[in-house]
FIRO-156395 format. One record per residue: x, y, z of N, C-alpha, C, O in turn. Coordinates in pm, whole numbers, padded with zeros to 5 digits, always signed. Example, Ala and Ser with C-alpha at 12.3 -4.5 7.8 and 13.67 -1.06 7.14 Angstrom:
2
+01319-00569+00780+01230-00450+00780+01320-00330+00780+01424-00332+00846 +01285-00225+00708+01367-00106+00714+01290+00003+00787+01341+00114+00804 
END
This chain:
282
+00031-00133-00019+00022-00011+00043+00040+00095+00008+00029+00142+00121 +00073+00243-00097+00127+00301-00097+00129+00417-00001+00008+00439+00012 +00197+00512+00079+00139+00601+00087+00065+00734+00059+00079+00793-00047 +00004+00767+00136-00034+00876+00112+00020+01015+00156+00037+01041+00276 +00047+01104+00058+00093+01240+00077+00059+01310+00172-00039+01261+00229 +00116+01462+00244+00068+01497+00361+00090+01594+00251+00153+01588+00146 -00022+01730+00340+00027+01845+00263+00014+01944+00431-00065+01910+00518 +00085+02035+00442+00028+02160+00599-00051+02239+00553-00014+02290+00448 -00148+02269+00591-00227+02345+00581-00131+02493+00674-00043+02492+00761 -00217+02627+00586-00114+02755+00713-00109+02754+00788-00002+02800+00829 -00240+02692+00933-00273+02651+01034-00104+02533+01199-00089+02532+01321 -00018+02452+01050+00090+02406+01111-00004+02256+01081+00069+02161+01106 -00115+02220+01045-00231+02124+01098-00200+02064+00966-00176+02143+00874 -00193+01855+00929-00177+01864+00820-00317+01741+00747-00415+01691+00802 -00278+01732+00645-00426+01663+00578-00360+01564+00450-00283+01592+00358 -00415+01457+00482-00401+01363+00384-00435+01440+00203-00536+01510+00207 -00390+01437+00104-00392+01535+00035-00492+01398-00070-00501+01421-00191 -00531+01322-00038-00672+01204-00067-00716+01197-00009-00686+01232+00105 -00803+01153-00038-00918+01120+00022-01024+01092+00021-01045+01114-00098 -01155+01045+00074-01298+00981+00027-01409+01036+00084-01444+01040+00202 -01486+01102-00070-01603+01114-00059-01752+01174+00017-01760+01296+00033 -01794+01141+00034-01943+01109+00003-02075+01155+00015-02177+01110+00067 -02033+01303-00077-02173+01335-00171-02234+01198-00263-02167+01114-00323 -02358+01206-00252-02484+01157-00285-02501+01025-00273-02581+00964-00344 -02447+00984-00206-02346+00851-00107-02502+00795-00016-02491+00725+00084 -02571+00817-00043-02695+00732+00066-02724+00705+00174-02769+00590+00165 -02730+00741+00299-02659+00731+00396-02735+00574+00469-02690+00570+00584 -02826+00453+00448-02827+00402+00439-02689+00309+00367-02631+00218+00425 -02658+00357+00230-02500+00274+00218-02331+00322+00250-02225+00276+00207 -02364+00444+00354-02281+00540+00405-02191+00457+00449-02122+00400+00364 -02165+00423+00610-02118+00350+00668-02027+00225+00632-01910+00211+00669 -02084+00156+00571-02026+00109+00444-01917+00091+00379-01813+00032+00409 -01968+00175+00238-01824+00264+00226-01743+00328+00275-01628+00337+00234 -01772+00363+00336-01569+00442+00487-01543+00370+00492-01431+00360+00443 -01619+00190+00570-01525+00105+00682-01492+00040+00499-01591+00103+00460 -01457-00005+00412-01427+00010+00296-01340+00064+00271-01246+00008+00213 -01337+00192+00303-01207+00271+00250-01157+00278+00345-01039+00277+00308 -01155+00282+00419-01100+00303+00524-00962+00217+00572-00852+00254+00614 -01052+00013+00531-00966-00126+00522-00918-00049+00379-00850-00133+00320 -00922+00065+00305-00805-00021+00197-00690+00042+00178-00603+00028+00092 -00710+00176+00350-00576+00279+00352-00698+00439+00353-00711+00521+00444 -00733+00437+00287-00786+00618+00311-00756+00632+00403-00677+00549+00447 -00800+00751+00499-00786+00866+00692-00794+00985+00619-00704+01065+00648 -00901+01035+00504-00924+01197+00516-01111+01133+00430-01137+01101+00314 -01207+01142+00565-01324+01176+00517-01327+01335+00533-01291+01416+00618 -01411+01339+00357-01420+01456+00335-01654+01466+00350-01684+01459+00231 -01802+01477+00437-01851+01532+00441-01979+01625+00443-02006+01677+00334 -02031+01642+00508-02156+01733+00524-02215+01744+00564-02248+01632+00600 -02311+01842+00619-02352+01876+00702-02513+01833+00623-02608+01780+00681 -02506+01885+00427-02658+01866+00318-02596+01703+00276-02659+01662+00178 -02476+01587+00332-02497+01523+00182-02546+01424+00299-02538+01306+00266 -02621+01460+00504-02704+01394+00560-02667+01275+00595-02751+01203+00647 -02502+01213+00570-02495+01124+00585-02367+01200+00693-02313+01289+00627 -02309+01190+00825-02239+01224+00851-02221+01152+01048-02122+01128+01117 -02425+01137+01083-02378+00979+01154-02321+00925+01107-02205+00920+01148 -02363+00834+00972-02284+00733+00932-02148+00757+00909-02081+00662+00951 -02078+00850+00856-01962+00900+00892-01887+00829+00976-01824+00728+00944 -01893+00889+01111-01930+00896+01270-01928+00772+01288-01837+00728+01358 -02035+00670+01227-02002+00550+01241-01936+00417+01271-01910+00326+01349 -01927+00493+01111-01823+00384+01054-01663+00350+01059-01581+00262+01032 -01681+00527+01131-01494+00517+01233-01499+00493+01317-01387+00474+01365 -01644+00464+01436-01611+00447+01534-01545+00283+01510-01437+00247+01557 -01632+00199+01428-01676+00025+01399-01588+00028+01302-01618-00048+01209 -01489+00087+01287-01340+00064+01154-01199-00067+01257-01115-00154+01235 -01242-00016+01330-01105-00026+01417-00955+00071+01361-00845+00017+01352 -00973+00187+01335-00955+00228+01286-00899+00410+01418-00969+00506+01449 -00759+00380+01453-00792+00462+01557-00878+00670+01517-00894+00707+01400 -00904+00736+01603-00984+00857+01528-00848+00902+01475-00803+00909+01360 -00794+00932+01600-00688+00996+01624-00626+00974+01475-00519+01032+01460 -00664+00912+01380-00548+00826+01214-00664+00888+01132-00640+00905+01013 -00779+00922+01175-00874+00974+01006-00888+01157+01023-00860+01208+01132 -00914+01209+00954-00843+01347+00911-01073+01308+00802-01125+01232+00719 -01125+01469+00925-01305+01456+00899-01301+01531+00886-01263+01617+00965 -01369+01557+00685-01417+01699+00667-01503+01691+00680-01559+01581+00680 -01610+01881+00711-01825+01860+00725-01830+02028+00718-01792+02118+00793 -01861+02024+00659-01912+02171+00577-02060+02245+00640-02152+02175+00683 -02062+02342+00639-02221+02415+00746-02314+02430+00586-02298+02463+00469 -02416+02380+00681-02540+02350+00551-02549+02510+00575-02513+02582+00668 -02622+02538+00428-02666+02657+00396-02759+02746+00458-02714+02857+00487 -02858+02725+00478-02912+02705+00585-02899+02778+00683-02992+02814+00755 -02786+02808+00695-02709+02798+00894-02664+02895+00873-02580+02903+00963 -02654+02996+00808-02505+03130+00760-02526+03184+00913-02424+03185+00983 -02652+03229+00973-02640+03332+01009-02510+03210+01184-02475+03092+01180 -02479+03325+01309-02425+03282+01337-02455+03154+01513-02404+03064+01580 -02601+03263+01498-02641+03111+01658-02718+03004+01594-02776+02920+01661 -02720+03006+01479-02740+02907+01325-02628+02818+01332-02599+02709+01380 -02563+02933+01247-02404+02847+01236-02327+02726+01460-02275+02624+01506 -02378+02839+01487-02334+02762+01639-02385+02647+01666-02313+02556+01707 -02530+02631+01647-02611+02500+01649-02621+02399+01563-02687+02302+01599 -02559+02399+01430-02542+02337+01309-02434+02306+01399-02446+02213+01479 -02317+02385+01393-02186+02319+01482-02223+02176+01534-02214+02057+01508 -02279+02279+01641-02313+02150+01751-02372+02003+01710-02348+01884+01731 -02458+02081+01643-02508+01849+01555-02462+01781+01472-02482+01661+01458 -02401+01843+01412-02210+01786+01342-02189+01717+01439-02240+01604+01442 -02108+01764+01551-02043+01747+01623-02100+01573+01752-02030+01479+01789 -02222+01598+01776-02331+01471+01822-02327+01385+01638-02278+01274+01613 -02374+01453+01566-02404+01325+01489-02250+01265+01455-02233+01148+01489 -02138+01331+01394-02021+01234+01355-01991+01153+01557-01922+01061+01600 -02065+01230+01609-01954+01155+01742-01853+01161+01832-01818+01079+01917 -01800+01295+01796-01698+01352+01797-01708+01496+01838-01775+01589+01794 -01578+01479+01981-01509+01620+02016-01423+01751+01913-01377+01865+01923 -01439+01664+01833-01376+01804+01720-01381+01749+01604-01337+01634+01606 -01415+01781+01507-01384+01750+01335-01223+01843+01350-01206+01942+01421 -01119+01775+01261-01078+01838+01214-01053+01918+01110-00938+01961+01118 -01119+01963+00999-01167+02063+00958-01315+02072+00909-01373+01982+00847 -01370+02195+00946-01515+02256+00919-01510+02372+00827-01466+02487+00838 -01592+02280+00698-01634+02516+00571-01726+02507+00551-01790+02403+00540 -01768+02633+00539-01920+02682+00500-01922+02678+00313-01884+02745+00216 -01960+02609+00330-02002+02541+00203-02049+02640+00128-01978+02648+00029 -02137+02722+00126-02131+02828+00074-02154+02940+00048-02276+02960+00052 -02068+03072+00010-02047+03191+00027-02230+03192+00027-02313+03183+00117 -02233+03198-00028-02506+03232-00105-02445+03423-00120-02498+03502-00042 -02375+03460-00186-02342+03618-00155-02475+03676-00251-02444+03788-00292 -02575+03646-00286-02677+03683-00325-02781+03666-00137-02845+03770-00121 -02797+03585-00038-02900+03563+00039-02785+03610+00202-02665+03627+00221 -02886+03615+00270-02775+03691+00381-02791+03800+00416-02838+03816+00529 -02764+03901+00346-02795+04065+00233-02638+04046+00190-02556+04137+00190 -02611+03901+00150-02486+03956+00103-02340+03895+00200-02232+03859+00154 -02380+03900+00338-02332+03883+00468-02264+03665+00486-02333+03568+00517 -02162+03667+00461-02058+03575+00459-01960+03601+00530-01873+03521+00497 -01908+03697+00646-01849+03705+00694-01862+03745+00816-01770+03775+00891 -01941+03745+00834-02006+03766+01031-01986+03583+00969-01867+03572+00943 -02039+03481+00947-02028+03318+00919-01885+03300+00963-01868+03227+01061 -01793+03349+00915-01691+03298+00886-01592+03323+01021-01493+03259+01057 -01662+03452+01084-01642+03506+01200-01642+03351+01296-01553+03295+01361 -01795+03315+01265-01852+03174+01333-01698+03082+01392-01645+03037+01494 -01677+03096+01231-01613+02944+01267-01510+02993+01288-01425+02909+01318 -01464+03132+01284-01318+03173+01374-01346+03113+01499-01238+03110+01558 -01424+03071+01562-01465+03064+01713-01482+02909+01759-01503+02854+01867 -01458+02856+01600-01480+02683+01651-01334+02664+01651-01312+02554+01702 -01224+02723+01617-01128+02713+01557-01072+02751+01715-01011+02663+01776 -01096+02885+01779-01004+02910+01899-01013+02843+02008-00955+02848+02116 -01149+02738+01934-01255+02692+02077-01167+02555+02081-01144+02489+02182 -01109+02519+01915-01041+02445+01945-01163+02291+01908-01133+02172+01910 -01258+02335+01886-01359+02205+01861-01379+02178+01681-01454+02101+01621 -01247+02308+01615-01249+02292+01492-01151+02264+01431-01146+02317+01320 -01030+02173+01468-00882+02210+01451-00767+02296+01314-00647+02318+01304 -00900+02325+01222-00923+02414+01095-01001+02409+01045-01097+02332+01039 -00949+02549+00967-01162+02583+00920-01098+02675+00771-00988+02713+00729 -01264+02681+00721-01194+02684+00567-01309+02759+00503-01398+02814+00567 -01295+02754+00337-01444+02759+00333-01486+02681+00139-01428+02606+00060 -01534+02709+00141-01634+02625+00000-01654+02675-00093-01771+02711-00111 -01517+02712-00239-01641+02714-00350-01649+02908-00361-01723+02966-00440 -01581+02959-00289-01501+03094-00241-01456+03081-00400-01372+02999-00438 -01526+03176-00489-01413+03286-00548-01335+03399-00556-01393+03492-00502 -01250+03423-00591-01150+03641-00571-01202+03632-00514-01204+03566-00410 -01285+03717-00578-01388+03861-00467-01464+03760-00356-01566+03826-00336 -01470+03705-00317-01503+03643-00184-01399+03628-00109-01402+03672+00006 -01286+03565-00157-01209+03535-00010-01129+03757-00048-01089+03831+00041 -01134+03786-00176-01022+03897-00040-01097+03921+00055-01066+03907+00174 -01259+03980-00010-01337+04055+00102-01318+03999+00280-01292+04076+00373 -01344+03812+00295-01276+03773+00382-01149+03840+00424-01157+03866+00545 -01023+03883+00369-00907+03925+00379-00919+04094+00446-00850+04133+00540 -01020+04175+00374-00942+04315+00431-01096+04340+00522-01132+04455+00545 -01189+04206+00574-01252+04192+00671-01181+04055+00855-01216+04039+00972 -01109+04017+00793-01176+03928+00951-00986+03901+00921-00913+03936+00828 -00957+03822+01047-00764+03840+01023-00721+03659+01008-00618+03621+00952 -00821+03566+01070-00766+03453+00994-00697+03421+00773-00673+03484+00670 -00698+03344+00803-00699+03328+00653-00714+03222+00642-00622+03159+00693 -00855+03110+00558-00919+03010+00580-00847+02859+00500-00903+02816+00399 -00775+02817+00531-00682+02705+00554-00711+02634+00366-00620+02618+00284 -00790+02617+00352-00892+02496+00306-00955+02598+00115-01002+02694+00177 -00968+02616+00043-01114+02608-00055-01101+02521-00113-01000+02494-00177 -01212+02447-00105-01287+02293-00155-01353+02461-00277-01401+02573-00259 -01296+02342-00428-01404+02455-00527-01451+02315-00660-01363+02271-00734 -01490+02302-00663-01493+02230-00850-01335+02273-00938-01268+02376-00932 -01316+02165-01006-01147+02162-01024-01178+02031-01101-01238+01937-01049 -01128+02032-01246-01125+01923-01277-01012+01927-01459-00929+02014-01488 -01039+01844-01519-00979+01904-01637-01027+02033-01692-00980+02146-01703 -01166+01958-01730-01283+02063-01790-01255+02236-01754-01261+02339-01822 -01216+02199-01576-01209+02315-01519-01126+02323-01447-01126+02298-01327 -01045+02357-01512-00922+02399-01425-00923+02502-01277-00848+02530-01183 -01054+02535-01324-01067+02705-01220-00872+02744-01217-00838+02674-01121 -00804+02780-01244-00701+02833-01212-00694+02978-01215-00587+03014-01264 -00770+03076-01182-00757+03190-01078-00754+03167-00953-00675+03209-00868 -00888+03063-00937-00894+03077-00843-00789+03007-00705-00763+03016-00584 -00766+02954-00799-00621+02773-00748-00489+02911-00757-00435+02909-00647 -00460+02960-00795-00330+03081-00775-00380+03194-00685-00294+03259-00625 -00543+03233-00664-00508+03341-00546-00501+03278-00395-00475+03334-00288 -00537+03130-00428-00460+03057-00307-00327+03015-00241-00284+03010-00126 -00252+02970-00435-00101+02950-00390+00014+03096-00323+00120+03096-00262 -00079+03208-00376+00007+03289-00372-00033+03323-00166+00050+03369-00088 -00151+03291-00135-00218+03384+00004-00184+03208+00072-00106+03264+00148 -00175+03103+00099-00171+03062+00130-00246+02913+00224-00234+02851+00330 -00330+02914+00094-00478+02864+00116-00443+02694+00085-00370+02684-00013 -00469+02597+00130-00466+02529+00017-00571+02452-00086-00602+02554-00147 -00626+02377-00133-00717+02379-00321-00722+02287-00308-00626+02219-00346 -00883+02197-00221-00936+02088-00296-01005+02118-00331-01084+02212-00323 -00968+01937-00440-01147+01937-00566-01166+01841-00557-01101+01739-00535 -01320+01881-00586-01442+01811-00630-01496+01810-00755-01468+01905-00828 -01546+01748-00785-01631+01696-00828-01469+01576-00981-01465+01541-01099 -01421+01573-00912-01218+01566-00935-01223+01531-01120-01182+01605-01210 -01294+01376-01135-01308+01357-01287-01514+01382-01357-01601+01312-01407 -01491+01558-01302-01612+01591-01401-01741+01549-01392-01832+01603-01455 -01760+01433-01298-01901+01326-01303-01874+01264-01448-01950+01262-01545 -01706+01197-01430-01682+01091-01552-01689+01175-01667-01673+01125-01779 -01712+01300-01653-01707+01398-01809-01598+01349-01865-01605+01364-01987 -01496+01295-01830-01335+01395-01898-01252+01203-01886-01132+01182-01908 -01342+01106-01854-01311+00946-01821-01379+00916-02024-01473+00837-02013 -01368+00937-02117-01331+00965-02237-01274+01047-02310-01268+01026-02431 -01220+01160-02253-01157+01173-02298-01071+01192-02448-00985+01270-02408 -01050+01178-02545-00917+01094-02565-00742+01099-02538-00640+01030-02539 -00779+01197-02521-00614+01308-02448-00638+01162-02308-00577+01056-02321 -00706+01180-02222-00758+01105-02165-00677+00943-02141-00580+00904-02075 -00804+00862-02260-00793+00711-02214-00624+00706-02325-00557+00603-02328 -00586+00815-02393-00454+00769-02450-00316+00766-02346-00216+00696-02334 -00377+00895-02276-00200+00905-02228-00233+00777-02021-00164+00762-01921 -00414+00707-02077-00390+00584-01969-00346+00461-02040-00302+00368-01973 -00355+00449-02198-00321+00342-02217-00168+00387-02239-00093+00289-02243 -00091+00535-02256+00111+00475-02295+00129+00478-02088+00231+00525-02038 +00061+00443-02036+00140+00483-01811+00023+00326-01800+00052+00252-01706 -00106+00278-01894-00118+00156-01771-00163+00163-01721-00155+00067-01645 -00265+00260-01682-00393+00279-01552-00513+00316-01642-00535+00325-01763 -00572+00333-01538-00750+00340-01557-00786+00475-01608-00728+00540-01521 -00849+00579-01699-00893+00710-01715-00858+00744-01512-00773+00802-01444 -00910+00711-01502-00951+00856-01303-00803+00824-01247-00732+00912-01198 -00757+00669-01260-00604+00761-01262-00564+00766-01317-00459+00704-01304 -00580+00827-01427-00500+00881-01475-00529+01071-01416-00453+01136-01345 -00622+01102-01458-00682+01238-01386-00628+01252-01221-00562+01339-01164 -00705+01097-01163-00679+01216-00989-00558+01179-00972-00547+01124-00863 -00403+01186-01063-00291+01194-01044-00261+01312-01105-00165+01375-01061 -00323+01357-01197-00350+01514-01203-00333+01534-01125-00224+01565-01076 -00472+01524-01059-00471+01652-00926-00401+01657-00797-00411+01733-00700 -00301+01523-00830-00242+01475-00729-00086+01533-00776+00005+01544-00694 -00073+01560-00886+00056+01654-00933+00055+01822-00885+00099+01917-00820 +00024+01801-00917-00034+02049-00979-00069+02034-00807-00101+02148-00773 -00074+01964-00714-00036+02034-00586-00205+01998-00484-00219+01968-00366 -00269+02012-00553-00445+02009-00465-00443+01860-00393-00358+01772-00390 -00606+01874-00322-00683+01777-00253-00744+01715-00288-00857+01762-00304 -00728+01582-00324-00859+01509-00398-00959+01406-00300-00922+01316-00224 -01055+01440-00321-01176+01286-00221-01237+01269-00328-01317+01357-00358 -01215+01098-00462-01269+01092-00526-01454+00994-00449-01452+00993-00326 -01511+00964-00476-01607+00908-00403-01642+00732-00496-01562+00706-00586 -01713+00668-00478-01784+00500-00468-01838+00440-00380-01784+00402-00276 -01937+00426-00408-01969+00276-00312-01830+00188-00409-01717+00220-00374 -01835+00140-00461-01787+00019-00566-01633+00017-00462-01563+00115-00440 -01612-00114-00414-01463-00162-00352-01384-00151-00504-01291-00075-00531 -01428-00219-00567-01296-00158-00617-01279-00080-00709-01158-00061-00725 -01377+00007-00821-01340+00195-00769-01235+00275-00681-01149+00356-00711 -01292+00198-00509-01288+00227-00411-01096+00233-00392-01028+00307-00322 -01042+00086-00521-00913+00029-00435-00807+00115-00576-00692+00158-00567 -00900+00114-00695-00796+00203-00774-00779+00363-00723-00676+00416-00682 -00888+00413-00737-00841+00566-00683-00748+00588-00612-00685+00694-00607 -00725+00470-00535-00632+00458-00442-00463+00463-00462-00359+00507-00413 -00520+00384-00570-00399+00348-00598-00302+00442-00768-00265+00400-00878 -00298+00579-00697-00240+00720-00793-00061+00682-00743+00027+00707-00825 -00037+00645-00657+00063+00681-00522+00252+00603-00600+00369+00594-00564 +00159+00564-00725+00288+00477-00737+00297+00483-00883+00219+00395-00920 +00339+00526-00965+00279+00588-01033+00273+00757-01115+00180+00836-01097 +00406+00787-01213+00402+01003-01157+00392+01008-01432+00451+00963-01531 +00229+01132-01377+00298+01150-01559+00401+01249-01607+00441+01340-01534 +00435+01234-01705+00533+01326-01769+00496+01472-01753+00378+01508-01748 +00557+01521-01749+00602+01712-01852+00478+01710-01939+00374+01768-01908 +00499+01631-02064+00354+01646-02139+00211+01538-02128+00143+01470-02205 +00216+01565-02018+00153+01468-01999+00024+01529-01906-00099+01521-01904 +00151+01608-01819-00010+01685-01711-00008+01827-01857-00089+01919-01848 +00087+01819-01972-00034+02018-02021-00158+01937-02118-00269+01986-02142 -00098+01765-02180-00194+01767-02238-00381+01838-02204-00476+01899-02251 -00323+01763-02082-00434+01742-02017-00507+01847-01907-00617+01834-01852 -00397+01964-01892-00437+02075-01838-00463+02112-01992-00537+02210-02001 -00417+02055-02129-00496+02183-02258-00663+02158-02263-00756+02202-02331 -00650+02071-02162-00859+02031-02119-00894+02124-02111-00965+02116-02211 -00912+02225-02075-00980+02364-01973-01092+02449-02022-01083+02571-02032 -01197+02380-02053-01278+02450-02127-01313+02614-02016-01385+02708-02052 -01276+02610-01950-01310+02772-01900-01433+02730-01791-01461+02626-01730 -01481+02837-01797-01689+02809-01730-01715+02713-01841-01732+02594-01813 -01722+02764-02001-01804+02620-01985-01794+02514-01994-01872+02444-02058 -01671+02464-01919-01670+02355-01813-01709+02278-01772-01710+02156-01786 -01772+02392-01676-01833+02431-01591-01972+02288-01521-02080+02256-01571 -01887+02225-01365-02083+02132-01437-02144+02137-01331-02251+02076-01332 -02101+02212-01190-02180+02266-01070-02233+02426-01125-02226+02499-01225 -02309+02424-00936-02391+02546-01029-02271+02728-00981-02195+02718-00885 -02274+02820-01033-02098+02936-00974-02172+02966-00891-02294+02984-00893 -02086+02975-00799-02052+03038-00667-02105+03163-00649-02138+03184-00532 -02131+03280-00750-02143+03377-00820-02261+03382-00754-02279+03461-00661 -02354+03300-00795-02505+03323-00825-02576+03186-00799-02653+03139-00882 -02537+03103-00640-02574+03000-00649-02670+03099-00471-02658+03186-00385 -02739+03007-00517-02831+03090-00356-02912+02968-00276-02975+03005-00177 -02916+02855-00301-02987+02721-00251-03030+02687-00108-02944+02716-00025 -03104+02652-00076-03085+02703+00119-03177+02530+00102-03292+02555+00138 -03172+02452+00082-03287+02313+00172-03416+02382+00280-03429+02470+00366 -03492+02281+00212-03591+02303+00319-03596+02267+00440-03693+02299+00510 
END
């Protein structure tokens, strides 16, 4: 089993570069999938309040035989609880659901600039409280654009440890990633294979044939060599194992360039645009 590299965050904490995502995994299937991932060697699980499966993630970790201290847990704030008091109650709910005293990383899931009078700054200050209390070892944001990050920098003192954003070969998201590089914010890539859309791309399949790996492994390796944190999702053991086996080969510079050249900018985005997304669950 290849060791997963760890990335040191701007607060001194470290995070495994490869994690296991549970977005869109049904709660009834989550515990088994997470236990499988932990058995294979994953030590980073990414969940969220809006995924509805925090409880099952916690159950899987408790029953896995893996020490809690070895597992990096990320969760995210529900879009309906941005007001500070609501965020505090929601965060308490996350700790209760997971059955832990602290999470390793807690994020604002979406900036929602068209809601809450455009105020995501007070939400961020509330997450900073969680860090100072020691109940969130690191805090960060998700789906924040450069303008959102610049506003946090202008109005608050703590720089987010990470920014979890949509990144894949069809949406390289270089402007946001570059801001992160300059300001010490680690990039986490969600939808790393563009919901499967890039796996049939001739550039990807051609490189996969060259290196004797699957298209998914090639794309995940591209992310890792770019320095991002990535957490593919699957409920199939073979696929979970395949996604983990990306640290015993490398792509050369030309192969990296060919994948990066697939970038379509905003036309390649698969998920919502953070500047306009305003979904709040009922």
